[in-house]
C-alpha positions, 0 to 999 in steps of 0.5 A: 499500499502506498503512503498516499492510501494510508494518508486517505484512510487517515483522512476518512477516519478523522473526517478531514479532506485530503489535501492534494498537494500532500497527495501528490507528494506521497503518491510515488512513496511506499511505506518500505522504501521512503526515506525523505519527506518534505511537507514544508509551507502546507497548512493542514490544520490540527486534524489534517496534521494528525492524519498525515503524521499517523500515515507515516508510522512504521516506515522503516526507512524513513530518515528526514522529515520536514513540517517547516512553516505548517503552523503547527501547534503545541497540540500536534507534537504529542502525535509526532513523538508518538510516531517518531518512536515507530521510526528506526531510521529517523535522524533529522526533523525540520519544524522551523517556522512554526512560531506557536509551539509553546512550552509544553511542545519544547518539553516533548521534544526534549524528551524525544532528543534525550531518549531517541540516540539516532536523532542528531538534527532538530531544526527549531528556528523561528519556533518560539522555544526559549533559547535556553531550552534550544541550547539543551536540546542542542546539547542532547543532539550533540551528545547523540552524534557523538556517543559511544566509548571515548576512552580508548587504550593507548591514550597519550594523557596520563590523566586517562590511565593514571599510573598506580603502584602496586602493594608490593612496590610500596616501602615497608612500613616503619613504625616510630616512636618518639623518645626524649632524644628524638624518634627511633624505631619501637621496641617489641613490647616487653613481657610483663615482669614480676610486680614484686621484683619490678624496680619502679620507674616513671612512664615514658609518655614521650612515646605517644608524641605525633610525628606527621607523615605524608601519605604517598598518592600512588599507593594502590587500593590494595596497599591502603586496605592492608594499612587499613586493616593493620590500624584497625587491629591496632585500634581494637588492640588499643580499645581492648587494653584500655577497657582491661586497664579500666577494669583492673582500676576498679579492682584496685582497692583490694589488689593495688599492691599485688597488681601495681607492678602488673598494672605499670607493665600493662601501661607500658604495653598500652603506651607502646601500642598507641605509639604503634597506632600513631606511627601508621598514618595511612587512611583507614576511611578512604572515601570515593570522590569522582569527577562528576561530583567535582563538577557539581561541587565546583559548578564546572561547565564541562562534565567528563562527558563534555570534555570527551565530546570536545576532546574528539575534535581535538585528539586524533584517534589511535593509529591515525596517520596525518596528511603528509601533504597538509603537514608539509604546507604547515611546516612552510607556512611556519617559515613564513614571518607570520607563521605560528610555530608548532611542535611536530607532534602538535602538528600531527595530532591537529592535521588528524582532527581537521575534517576531510573537506577542508583537507581537500580544499587546502590540498586542492590550492596546494596542487594549483600553486605547485602545478601552475596550470594557467600559464600563457605557454599553455594558452599559446600551446593550444593555438599553435596546434592549428597554426598549420591548418590555417597557413595551409588554408591561407596558401590554398585560398592564395592559389585559388585567387591566382587561379581565378585571375589567370582564368578570368584573363584567359577569358575561361569563365567557367574555370574562374567561376569554379576557382571562385567557388573553391576560394569561397569554400577554403575561406569559409573553412578558415573563418571557422577556424579563426572563429574557434580560435577566438572562441576558445580565447574569449570562452576559455576551458576548464584550466582557464576557469581556475579563478573560480575554482580558487575563489570557491576554495578560498571562500569554502577554506575561509568559512571552515577555518572561521567556524573551527576557530570559533568552536575552538575558541569557545572550547578554550574559553570553557576549558580555561574557565573551569581551570581557573575555577579548580585552581581557586578551589584547589587553593582553598582545599589545600588551606583547609586541609592544612587547617584540618591538619594543624588542629589535628596536630594540636589535638594529637599533641594535647592528647599525647600530653594528656596521657603523659599527665595522667601516667604520672598522676597514676604513678604518683597515686600508686606511690601514694598507696591505696588511699588515692584509689578514688582518685585513681579510679577517676584518673582511669576513667579520665584515661579511658575518656582521652583514649576513646576521644582520640580514637574518635577524633582520629576516625573523623580525621581519617574519613576527613583526610580520605576525603581530602586526598580523594578530592585532591587526586580527582581535581589533579587528574581532572585538570591534567585532562583539561590542561592537555585538552587546552594545549591541544585545542590551542595547537589546533588553533595555531594549525587553523591560523597556519592554513588560513595564512597559507590559503590567503597567500595561495589565493593571492598568488594564483590571482596575481599569475591569472592576472598576468596570463589574462593581460597576455591573452588579451594581446593575443586575442587582439592579434587574432581579432586583427587576423580575423578582420583581414581573413573575413575582409578577403572572404567577404569581398571575394563572396561579395563580388562573386554574388554581384557578378551572379545576380548580374548574370541572372539578370541577363539570363532573365533578359535572354529568356524573355528575348527568347520568348519574344522570338517564340512569339513572332516565329509565325509572323516572321516564318522563323524556322528556329522555334524548336531551337528557341524553345530548347535554348529557353529551357536550357536558359531556365535550368542555368537560371535556377542553378545561379539562383541557388548559388546566389542564395547559397552565397548570400547565406554564407556572407550573412553567416559570416557577417553575424560571426564576425560581428562580436569581433568587429565590436571588440575591435572598436572597443580596442580602438582599432581603426578600420573600415567594416568589410560590409561598407567596403563591399557596399562602396564597391558594389555601389560604384560597379552598379553606378557604372552599369547604370550609366552604360544602360543608360547610354544603351537606353537612349540609343534604343529610345532614338531608334524607336522614335525613328521607327515610330515616325517612319510608320506614320509617314508610311500610314499617311501615304497609304492614306492618300493613295487610297483616297486618290487611287494612285498607287504611285505615291507608295514607295516600291519595296526595294529602293532600286529603280524599275529597270534594275531587277532586285537580287530577289529577282535574280535569285530563284528560290528552290520553290520558284524552280520547282514551279518553273520545272 
């Protein structure tokens, strides 16, 4: 079923009239094969639009629909959205100049481009949809056009595949404690000694002093987990020991003296454990912080997807090879005064990112510059190809004219006429040849159309370079803005982290100092015997509270430190990617500047060459036009002379035919026995007249054709200031002069004939008068004898007997 039939059915179902224009558009289209449909500038109304859209459902090959300037309203957009879902090949929709779509339509269209990744074009110009919504739709269309994995193996940017150190490559952690003389390796915990044989000594709380260490950023996740397990074990050990210590304090009233030595030994163990716990500074609460969260927190312009999308324009695909011709062009431009220096790696990358059309245009200009197809030599070479033919024709024309002149001198008019005809044919061929040469100069071939090619290439290259530069400038501005934002927040983050570390150092020092004070007081309490139990229990509680607070503060600090390190690592990676992207984009702009400089200078150079060649060609053209003038003058005068002679001969033949007709009419009166000969001669003359008339028409035709062909050249010669008399005028003057002479001769002959006729009329009148008088008088003597001789002299006719008289006499 054709789409027209489906449309008719939908119109019938919705009770609307089928539009004839739409029927004509759909008449030759089928549901399974239609690819493009343009319904622009057809007002159908809401129901008509619905019928049209419903008829387009499930067209598997439909790629493009244009509904431009159809007065669409928002109520038609839901149907359009529904139909689009059934068109798997649709990539482009034109809704331009439908200015009443409204906000609801914009929301539906936004969902269409967001959910249909195949859509890459949606023309909304003149629809009244808010610019912000159009920009968002444009962003989704761009994402659709560049969808797919971007980060590939073998990338040049370290930020894409950050190097990490395995757990085996990490240096072994050396746990350190602080002594009164400085920092030294921690000793193994001493075994509990006999409390009765143990010498009392004060606890060394200097072991708890905090030693700040910087955590390596390149540790692997496995290494972090190993340290975290160790920290958790030490933390559990500290908590367990402090709990047991606290329980021991509760039982001290009864066991104080017995347990005093054991307690101090355990205090030493706890202090050593705390010292080990201090020494391990790896974060045990590592947090994840990705680039998406960084973009959201800092309000960056470019997300990772945006960076990947932009990066596709300025980073070559792996394995892509730059065009060697374009690379050579950029190297040559860099040597120019205004050329921009670029590294070879940047040149190769930027050239691979240029679009093929721009590359082809620049290469075409470079080819024209190198090959230089337009020179005076190429034009003259074309003219020289038929110079020999012109010379041969000219020689033949000269020979024919000499032979014609000799035949006329020999009074062999038939041969003269044949040479005349041959000369005209040769001159016609010579005219055609010179006209072709002039046409070649006035309307040059493809190689002489180079100026149009250069102008078109110049326009396209500059337009494309300007568009790419604007795109790159926008990317540079956006990336620079994000870099500035990251730098500013990085300084704030570093300052905040430093303040947090300083606070934690102070807290850790206070904790160590508090533990040290607590230990001294415990020792003093033990020395003050059991009476100080209550105070010792309180001090034990205080110790446990300090340790618990320290562990809680340590956990909080480690979580904050992990978040800071994750933020710093993410920010550094993002900053590295943006910096690389900025460098690539700037190199791309430098490449475009060099290409534009090449296009500009190449265009000027080719224009100068063409102008010089055109000036030389104008000189050659003027010489050919003068040559054409001489050939045409000779041809036109020769043909005109022959035409004049043929016309005169035609007039004479017509007179001879009239004379024969007169003779035939008086045959009976004059008893002329040549009547048959007169009629035969008349037929020959009539045939000859027709032949000459055909030749006259042919001569007129070739003269008129040659004159029309020569007219543009005549105007060009006049415009060039060449002083000459037109061959047409020369021929006219020559013919007027000849006709004047002929008219003068004819006038003399006519006067002679008139005088003779007048004398004959006078004789007739005299004889008529004599005959009348003789009739009246009856005197025959008044009439003169037929012979002027006297009566005694016999006439020659009387002396000579005719055959008839001899027969009668016999």
